[in-house]
C-alpha positions in Angstrom: 16.3 87.6 38.9 12.5 88.4 39.0 10.6 87.9 35.7 9.8 91.1 33.9 6.2 92.0 34.1 4.4 92.8 30.9 3.2 96.4 30.8 -0.4 97.0 30.0 -1.1 98.0 26.4 -1.6 101.7 25.8 -3.9 103.0 23.1 -3.1 106.0 20.9 -6.7 107.3 21.0 -8.8 108.3 24.0 -11.2 105.5 24.9 -14.5 107.4 25.0 -16.2 110.3 23.2 -16.0 112.6 26.2 -12.3 112.4 26.4 -12.0 113.0 22.7 -14.1 116.1 22.9 -12.0 117.3 25.9 -8.9 117.0 23.8 -10.5 118.9 21.0 -11.5 121.7 23.5 -7.9 121.9 25.0 -5.5 121.1 22.1 -2.5 122.9 23.8 -2.7 120.6 26.8 -2.9 117.3 25.0 0.1 115.4 23.8 0.0 113.0 20.8 1.3 109.6 21.8 2.8 109.1 18.3 5.0 112.2 18.8 6.2 110.7 22.0 7.2 107.5 20.3 9.0 109.4 17.5 11.0 111.5 20.1 12.0 108.3 21.9 13.1 106.7 18.7 15.3 109.8 17.9 16.7 109.7 21.3 17.6 106.0 20.9 19.3 106.7 17.5 21.4 109.4 19.1 22.4 107.0 21.9 23.3 104.4 19.3 25.5 106.8 17.4 27.3 107.7 20.6 27.6 104.0 21.4 29.2 103.2 18.0 31.7 106.0 18.4 32.6 104.6 21.8 33.3 101.2 20.4 35.5 102.6 17.6 38.1 104.1 19.9 36.9 106.1 22.9 38.4 105.1 26.3 36.2 103.7 29.0 36.5 103.7 32.8 38.2 100.7 34.3 35.4 99.6 36.6 35.5 96.2 38.4 33.4 93.4 37.3 31.0 93.3 40.3 30.2 97.0 39.9 29.4 96.4 36.2 27.0 93.6 37.0 25.3 95.8 39.7 24.5 98.4 37.0 22.9 95.7 34.9 20.9 94.4 37.8 19.7 97.8 38.7 18.6 98.3 35.2 16.6 95.0 35.2 14.9 95.9 38.5 13.7 99.3 37.4 11.0 98.3 34.9 9.3 101.7 34.9 12.2 103.9 33.6 11.9 105.7 30.3 13.2 104.6 26.9 16.2 107.1 27.1 17.3 105.4 30.4 17.0 102.1 28.7 19.4 103.2 25.9 21.8 104.5 28.5 21.8 101.1 30.2 22.4 99.5 26.9 25.4 101.7 26.3 26.9 100.7 29.7 26.4 97.0 29.0 28.2 97.4 25.7 31.0 99.1 27.5 31.2 96.0 29.7 31.5 93.8 26.6 34.2 96.0 25.1 36.3 96.2 28.3 36.2 92.4 28.9 37.1 91.7 25.3 40.1 94.0 25.7 41.1 92.2 28.9 41.0 88.8 27.1 43.0 90.2 24.2 45.7 91.5 26.6 46.2 88.2 28.4 48.5 86.7 25.8 50.6 90.0 25.7 50.9 90.0 29.5 52.2 86.4 29.4 54.8 87.1 26.8 56.0 90.2 28.7 57.0 88.0 31.6 59.7 86.3 29.5 62.9 88.3 29.8 65.6 88.5 27.1 69.4 88.7 27.5 72.2 89.8 25.3 73.2 86.2 24.5 69.8 84.6 24.4 66.2 85.2 23.6 62.9 83.5 24.5 60.1 82.9 22.0 56.6 81.8 22.5 55.6 79.8 19.4 52.2 78.8 18.2 52.3 76.8 14.9 49.1 75.8 13.2 47.9 74.8 9.7 46.1 78.1 8.8 46.0 80.7 11.6 47.5 81.4 15.0 45.5 81.0 18.2 45.4 84.7 19.1 44.3 85.7 15.6 41.5 83.1 15.5 40.2 83.9 19.0 40.3 87.7 18.3 38.3 87.1 15.1 35.7 85.0 16.9 35.3 87.7 19.6 34.9 90.5 17.0 32.2 88.5 15.2 30.5 87.8 18.5 30.4 91.6 19.3 29.2 92.5 15.9 26.4 89.9 15.9 25.4 91.0 19.4 25.2 94.6 18.4 23.1 93.9 15.4 20.8 91.7 17.5 20.3 94.5 20.1 19.6 97.1 17.4 17.1 94.8 15.7 15.3 94.1 19.0 15.2 97.8 19.8 13.7 98.6 16.4 11.0 95.9 16.8 10.2 96.9 20.3 11.1 93.5 21.8 10.2 93.4 25.5 12.8 90.7 26.3 15.8 92.9 25.4 17.3 93.3 29.0 17.2 89.5 29.6 18.9 88.8 26.2 21.7 91.3 26.9 22.5 89.7 30.2 22.5 86.2 28.8 24.9 87.1 26.0 27.1 89.0 28.4 27.4 85.9 30.7 28.1 83.7 27.6 31.0 85.9 26.6 32.5 86.2 30.1 32.3 82.4 30.6 34.5 81.7 27.5 37.8 79.8 28.1 41.0 81.9 28.2 43.1 82.4 25.1 46.0 80.2 26.4 43.7 77.2 26.6 42.3 77.4 23.0 43.2 74.5 20.8 42.5 74.8 17.1 43.8 71.7 15.3 45.8 68.6 15.7 48.9 70.4 14.4 48.9 72.8 17.4 52.3 73.1 19.1 52.7 75.6 22.0 56.1 75.8 23.6 58.5 78.3 25.3 62.1 77.6 24.2 65.5 79.0 24.8 67.2 80.1 21.6 70.9 80.8 21.6 71.8 84.0 19.8 75.1 83.2 17.9 77.9 85.7 18.2 80.0 87.3 15.5 83.1 85.6 14.1 86.4 86.9 12.8 87.7 85.3 9.6 90.7 86.3 7.6 88.8 85.7 4.4 85.8 88.0 5.3 85.7 91.8 5.4 85.8 92.8 9.1 83.1 95.4 8.5 80.6 94.1 5.8 81.6 90.4 6.1 81.7 90.0 2.3 83.9 87.1 0.9 87.4 88.4 0.1 88.1 85.4 -2.0 85.8 86.7 -4.7 87.7 90.0 -4.9 91.0 90.8 -6.7 92.6 91.9 -3.5 92.2 92.5 0.2 93.1 95.5 2.4 95.1 95.0 5.6 94.5 97.3 8.6 97.3 99.8 8.4 97.8 100.0 12.2 97.4 96.6 13.8 98.0 94.5 10.6 95.5 91.9 11.9 92.1 92.7 10.4 91.2 92.7 6.7 88.8 94.6 4.5 87.3 94.7 1.0 88.3 98.4 0.6 90.1 101.3 2.2 86.7 103.0 2.9 85.5 100.0 5.0 88.8 100.0 6.9 88.3 103.7 7.9 84.6 103.1 8.7 85.2 100.2 11.1 84.6 102.2 14.3 84.2 99.1 16.6 87.7 97.9 15.8 89.5 101.2 16.8 89.9 100.6 20.5 91.2 97.1 20.0 93.4 98.3 17.1 95.3 100.8 19.2 95.8 98.3 22.0 97.1 95.7 19.5 99.5 98.3 18.1 100.8 99.2 21.5 101.5 95.5 22.4 103.0 94.9 19.0 105.4 97.9 19.5 106.5 96.4 22.8 107.1 93.0 21.2 108.7 94.2 17.9 107.2 95.3 14.6 104.3 92.8 14.8 102.4 90.7 17.3 103.7 87.5 15.7 107.3 88.8 15.3 109.8 85.9 16.0 107.1 83.2 16.5 108.7 80.8 14.0 110.9 79.2 16.7 108.0 78.3 19.0 106.7 74.7 19.3 102.9 74.2 18.9 102.3 74.3 22.6 104.5 77.3 23.1 102.7 79.2 20.3 99.3 78.4 21.9 100.6 79.8 25.3 102.1 82.9 23.6 98.7 83.7 22.0 96.9 83.4 25.4 99.5 85.7 27.0 99.1 88.2 24.2 95.4 88.3 24.8 96.0 89.0 28.5 98.4 91.9 27.6 95.9 93.5 25.3 93.1 93.2 28.0 95.4 95.0 30.4 95.7 97.9 27.9 92.0 98.2 27.2 91.2 97.5 30.9 88.5 94.9 30.1 88.1 91.4 28.9 88.1 90.8 25.1 85.1 89.4 23.5 85.4 86.0 21.7 85.4 87.8 18.4 88.2 90.1 19.4 90.2 87.2 20.7 90.0 85.5 17.3 92.2 88.2 15.7 95.0 86.8 17.9 94.0 83.1 18.1 93.4 82.7 14.3 95.5 85.4 12.7 96.8 85.3 9.1 100.0 83.4 9.2 101.8 80.8 7.1 100.3 77.4 8.2 103.7 75.7 8.1 104.7 75.3 11.7 108.4 76.0 11.2 107.7 79.2 9.2 104.7 81.2 10.5 105.4 84.1 8.1 103.2 87.1 9.1 104.1 89.7 6.4 101.0 90.5 4.4 102.6 90.8 0.9 104.4 87.5 1.3 101.3 85.4 2.0 98.5 83.9 -0.2 95.2 82.3 0.9 93.8 79.0 -0.3 91.9 79.7 -3.4 89.0 77.4 -2.4 88.3 78.1 1.3 90.4 81.3 1.9 90.8 80.2 5.5 94.4 79.0 5.3 97.4 81.0 4.3 100.9 80.0 3.1 104.0 81.6 1.5 103.6 82.7 -2.1 107.2 81.7 -2.9 106.9 78.3 -1.1 103.7 76.6 -2.1 104.9 73.4 -0.4 104.2 75.2 2.9 100.5 74.4 2.4 100.3 71.2 4.4 99.4 68.0 2.5 96.2 67.1 4.4 94.6 70.5 3.8 92.4 68.9 1.2 90.9 66.8 4.0 89.7 70.0 5.8 89.2 72.4 2.9 85.5 71.4 2.3 84.7 71.8 6.0 86.5 75.2 6.0 84.2 76.2 3.2 81.1 75.1 5.0 82.2 77.0 8.1 82.6 80.2 6.1 79.2 79.7 4.4 77.5 79.3 7.8 79.1 82.6 9.0 78.1 84.5 5.9 74.5 83.2 6.2 74.4 84.2 9.8 75.7 87.7 9.0 73.1 88.2 6.2 70.0 86.5 7.6 70.7 85.8 11.3 70.6 82.4 13.0 69.9 79.5 10.6 66.8 77.6 11.7 66.2 74.4 9.8 62.8 72.8 9.4 62.2 70.4 12.3 60.3 67.1 12.0 56.7 66.5 13.2 56.3 62.8 12.6 55.8 60.5 15.5 57.0 56.9 15.0 54.8 54.0 16.1 57.6 51.4 16.1 61.1 51.7 17.5 63.5 52.3 14.6 65.8 49.3 15.3 67.8 49.4 12.0 68.7 53.1 12.2 72.4 53.4 13.0 73.2 56.9 11.8 71.7 60.4 11.6 70.5 60.1 8.0 68.6 56.9 8.8 66.6 58.6 11.5 66.0 61.7 9.3 64.5 59.5 6.6 62.2 57.8 9.2 61.0 61.2 10.3 60.4 62.4 6.7 63.1 65.1 6.9 63.9 66.4 3.5 67.7 65.9 3.0 68.2 68.8 0.6 71.5 69.8 -1.0 71.7 72.7 1.4 74.8 71.8 3.4 74.3 74.7 5.8 70.8 73.6 6.8 71.8 70.0 7.2 74.8 71.0 9.4 72.5 73.2 11.6 70.0 70.4 12.0 72.7 67.9 13.1 73.9 70.4 15.7 70.3 70.4 17.1 69.8 66.7 17.0 73.1 65.3 18.1 72.5 65.6 21.9 69.1 63.7 22.0 70.1 61.3 19.3 73.5 60.4 21.0 71.6 59.8 24.2 69.0 57.7 22.4 71.8 55.7 20.6 73.5 54.9 23.9 70.3 53.6 25.6 69.5 51.6 22.5 73.0 50.0 22.7 72.2 49.1 26.3 68.8 47.8 25.4 66.8 50.2 27.6 64.3 51.6 25.1 61.8 48.9 24.6 60.2 48.3 28.0 61.0 51.5 30.0 58.0 53.8 30.3 60.1 56.5 32.2 63.7 57.5 31.6 65.9 60.0 33.4 69.0 61.5 31.7 71.7 63.4 33.5 73.7 65.9 31.4 76.9 66.8 33.3 78.7 70.0 32.5 75.8 71.2 30.4 76.3 74.3 28.3 73.4 76.8 27.9 74.2 77.3 24.2 74.4 73.7 23.3 72.4 71.1 25.5 69.8 73.7 26.5 69.5 75.3 23.1 66.0 74.5 21.6 64.6 72.3 24.3 61.9 71.1 21.9 64.5 68.8 20.3 64.2 66.3 23.2 60.6 65.7 22.2 61.3 65.6 18.5 64.4 63.5 18.4 63.9 61.3 21.5 60.2 61.0 22.7 58.8 60.8 19.1 61.1 58.0 18.1 60.6 55.9 21.3 57.0 54.6 21.2 57.0 52.9 24.6 58.3 55.9 26.5 55.7 57.9 28.4 57.8 60.2 30.6 61.3 61.6 29.8 63.2 63.5 32.5 66.2 65.6 31.4 68.4 67.0 34.1 70.9 69.7 33.1 73.7 70.0 35.7 76.7 72.4 35.8 78.0 75.3 38.0 78.1 77.6 35.0 74.7 76.7 33.7 73.0 80.0 34.6 75.8 82.4 33.6 73.3 84.4 31.4 70.6 84.6 34.2 68.2 82.5 32.2 64.6 82.2 33.6 64.5 78.4 34.2 61.0 78.7 35.5 59.9 79.7 32.0 61.8 76.9 30.4 60.1 74.4 32.6 56.8 75.4 31.1 57.7 74.0 27.7 54.8 71.9 26.4 54.8 68.8 24.2 52.7 68.6 21.0 49.0 68.1 21.3 49.3 64.4 20.3 51.7 63.7 23.2 49.6 65.6 25.6 46.5 63.7 24.6 48.4 60.4 25.1 49.9 61.7 28.4 53.5 61.6 27.2 55.7 64.3 28.7 59.2 65.7 28.7 60.2 67.3 32.0 63.3 69.6 32.4 65.3 70.2 35.5 68.1 72.7 35.9 70.8 72.4 38.6 73.5 75.1 38.7 75.8 72.9 40.9 78.7 70.5 40.5 77.5 67.0 39.9 78.6 65.4 43.2 77.0 68.3 45.1 73.7 67.6 43.3 73.9 63.9 44.2 73.7 64.8 47.9 70.6 66.9 47.6 67.0 65.9 48.1 66.1 66.9 44.6 68.3 64.1 43.1 66.7 61.9 40.5 68.2 58.5 39.9 69.4 58.4 36.3 69.1 55.8 33.6 71.9 57.4 31.6 74.7 59.8 32.5 76.2 62.0 29.7 79.5 63.9 29.6 79.2 65.8 26.3 82.5 67.4 25.1 83.6 67.6 28.8 87.3 67.3 28.3 87.8 64.9 31.3 91.5 64.6 30.7 92.1 68.3 31.5 93.3 69.1 35.0 91.7 72.6 35.1 88.0 73.1 35.2 85.5 75.3 37.1 87.3 78.1 38.9 90.6 76.6 37.6 90.1 73.6 39.9 90.1 69.9 38.9 86.6 68.8 40.1 86.4 65.8 37.8 87.8 63.1 40.1 84.9 63.3 42.6 82.3 63.8 39.8 83.6 60.7 38.0 83.5 58.7 41.2 79.8 59.5 41.9 78.9 58.9 38.2 80.6 55.5 38.2 78.7 54.5 41.5 75.3 54.9 39.8 75.8 51.6 37.9 74.1 53.0 34.8 75.4 53.5 31.3 77.7 56.5 30.9 78.5 58.1 27.5 81.4 60.4 27.1 82.0 62.5 23.9 84.8 64.7 22.6 85.4 67.2 19.9 88.3 65.3 18.3 89.6 61.7 18.0 92.8 62.8 19.9 90.9 63.5 23.1 88.9 60.2 23.4 91.7 57.9 24.6 92.7 60.5 27.2 89.1 60.9 28.5 88.7 57.1 28.7 91.9 56.6 30.6 90.9 59.4 33.1 87.4 57.9 33.6 88.7 54.4 34.3 91.4 55.8 36.6 89.0 57.8 38.8 86.3 55.1 39.1 86.3 53.0 42.2 85.0 49.8 40.5 85.6 47.8 37.4 83.7 49.1 34.4 82.5 47.3 31.3 83.4 49.3 28.1 80.3 48.8 26.1 81.6 50.9 23.2 85.3 51.7 22.9 86.3 55.1 21.5 84.4 55.3 18.3 83.3 57.8 15.6 79.8 58.9 16.8 77.2 58.0 14.1 75.0 60.9 15.4 77.7 63.6 15.5 77.2 67.2 14.5 78.7 68.0 11.2 78.7 71.8 11.9 82.4 72.7 12.0 84.0 74.9 14.6 87.6 76.1 14.8 89.9 74.3 17.2 92.5 76.1 19.3 93.5 73.3 21.7 95.2 71.1 19.0 95.0 73.3 15.9 98.4 72.1 14.6 96.9 68.6 14.1 93.1 69.1 13.9 92.2 72.7 12.7 88.4 72.1 13.0 86.3 70.2 15.5 82.7 69.0 15.8 80.3 68.6 18.7 80.0 64.9 19.9 82.5 63.8 17.2 83.9 60.8 19.1 82.3 58.8 21.9 82.7 55.8 24.2 80.2 54.1 26.5 80.9 52.3 29.8 78.6 50.5 32.3 
């Protein structure tokens, strides 16, 4: 850019007496230089007012950046243009500033729009700081920059500063060379990550109103649906207003009429296994009537209906039953209180917790407990259960049972994996670990990916790189954008120390994945709640034998968990049977010290264990 040449000074008076006399003789033809200055100043003020109105809200043309810079260069090269043209160029340059600020502000919105949501899941882009969020702070800085620049320009115009064009271009370049919003870091507490959040479904409970979900135990009475006799309400009005139930209700009534007076008519003679089969058959019959698959919530009206809990009774008539006064989740005959099985006290508290979680979910949505931020410098060698780790991480163990249960549901997967590797003495010296999760569920293992950093990387000081591979043919049933999930970032401290967690998603059967070029050799293989003993799996086929064979050939620790104590010996027997080599049982079937304590209802063996827990029991083989 050529330097701006200084204009020669102009005097307001004619230089000699002859010219002064000439002006006096021809007053109409002379022009006072002071009047010219005043008119130029008024013109600049008008331009400034137009300029301010433009900044406050008027639209500008969407010119490209090269064209905008050409306008500025033309302005600088034309040093002889009038003051009004100078103001016009100023206005154009401020338009440049405004448009580029808008582009920077829209970057974050454009990034978030790329993340798609589904009916069962939602993505969230989080930015947690001590005081303010990134976008707010950057926007404030840009607004202050614009305001200061505007005041500076107006001041320079008022003082007649000759370096005004050069100053404008320097400030424009300074703003355009700023780093993008996504790269701004404000404090050590910054945490940016994209995570999958499972959106929990609705539940049917006999002790909650089917419409408003209020607790029927606190009321004097409950109202039964007059048509299907399977759903319950706090009032007649709520029964009439439950529009969502009507289609299912008519179908249940039709199936009940074909079976007798009630869906559960003459079920007292069934064995536990026959009664489970009967409920599955009834669901298929109802689906045939409505010509669609029933939702999980609709199925629960049939799977967990209000019946006498005594297996040889199964009384279904509404007026002959009474609910447990504490949990309200179990019913028995009024005239035969002995039908309430003796070990209900063992489960009653867990039933109450289950109901509290459902009520909280209905009122406030998904329960999200406070997650830890502490990073341990030493491996916690003496921590042998969940509460020990929580204390090390400075997690407040409040009396809120619901919050604690939700937190254990999040932490059980990484902590169980960590516990297994700790048993096998692989945490002290390994700087990189790879974990395979076979039969991974999108709403369990993948839910809140950030947990792998918080409950594994942060408590393993020697570890620099953690690879987590989620494997399963039904992994992408909800069409999740795995490319977005792979962008999950660790905290700023881990990034600074080059510690990472990498996520891989393989929507295949495990032995198919083992044959691919993308295969990563594992340090640990996990079968979480897989049900290895069952002979039916994906597409109603038994794919476990080949998968177990490939897993046993890796010669690495394998951890298997189950919902109940009943399933563990069956899973162990199946695993040893399908392996082609002798395995060392490092940990026999054992209560998992890092289990989830969030209860879920059990249909598979409900006559013996009415509630189940994720990763409740486990065993480890090598």
